[in-house]
C-alpha positions, 0 to 999 in steps of 0.5 A: 202253317199259319194263315197270313194276316190278309187271310185272317182279316178277310175271314173276320170281315166276312163273319156274319152280323145281325142282318139289320146292320147290313140293311143299315149299311146299304142304306148309308151307301145309298146316300152316296150313289156313284161314290160309296165303295164299302161300309165297315161295321165296328165297335162294341155293338159287334158283340151285342145280340140286341141292337135296339137302343144302341148306337151302331158305328160304321165307316163309309169308304168313298172313292173321292170326297169331291164325288161324295158331297154336293157342297165343296166345304163338306169335301174340304172339311173331310179332306183337311180333318178326316173323317166327317161324322154323321148321324143316321137312323133306319128301321128303328135303329140309330147309328153314326158313320164316319166318311173316309176316301179309299186313299185316306183309309189306306193311309190312316191304317198305316204307320205313316201316320202318327195319329192312332184314330183309325188304326187303333180301331181297325186293329180290333174286330170289324165287319165288311157289311156292304161293298160295291164290287170285288175291287173295293172289297180287296182294297178294304181288306188290304187297308184293314190288314195294315192296322194290327202291325201298325198298332203293335209296331208303335207300341214296340216289343218288350223282351219276355212280354206275352202276345196278349199283354203286348196287345193290351199295352198297345191299346192302352197307349192308343187310348192315352193319345185321344180324348176318350169318354171310356174308363181306364179299364176299357183298353184292357177289356178290348182284348179280354172280350175276345182273347182267342181272337188276338191270340190267333192274330198275334203271329201273323200281325207280328210277322207283318210289322214293317222292317222300318217301323219305329216304336215310341213317340207317344208324348208327341202322339198324345199332344197331337192326338188330343189337340186333333180330338178337340178340333174334330169335336169342334168340326162335328158341332158344325157337320154333325146334326145334334153333335153336341147332344151326342157328345154329352150322351157318349160321355154320360154313358161311359163315365156315369156323369149327368151332363145336360146341354143348355139351350145356348149350347145348342144355338152355338154348338161350336163355342159349346164344344170348345168350352165343354171339352176343357171342363170335361178334361179337368173333371176326368170324365174324358182323358 
């Protein structure tokens, strides 16, 4: 008898991590008293044993944007173009965290949204490193459990295709629908880093694909996804302190480029973001 997808997700989210990641998650949540519901740790740092010098990735789940922010425009920005992203430092480590409401986290992990940003990430391994109560835990598990079936459904089944190849093809499609600094081999390496995990999740994830799920539509997903990526980068230049420097750092790290941010770009980060992205797309540093 196979475990249900919810059981698999629950066990994976509870897998131990470096204690410093849990301490950092609690420190992030402490900035949002009365609003923080859960903090999830995800990304390549999950596989690292040495966190110093790396940028950790978190999602902070809040009850409501209005409760989370003291400034209305920040709540409006998060509601209209989710998520807001912020830098964070604690105990010698650096991180960035994205903010979503419980409702948006549930919705953006499901097939009702064409945008791949959330469900493509949470179809991959993640950890629930801070939670306010058992209700918040159950809601986070339920939301994450939607991600893998959404990913596989969007890619569509191919006759005779092996499960791991289905995962690889699905991730490759999602990478094509965002502006990514990673190299083209990155989508395949996501699966190849832990193939046993994806083999273990395959049967349950396939069984959980909704009967009314529709595959395809990737031309539209790419157009909308890349446009949304540019809007998010522009927004981050206003909401994320040092956002333009982070953009350059991430691209340099993944693409091997040597972009240097000029003084005028720091003074006018929104203009810089809007001019930098097309140039980087043309150069092939992001796709």
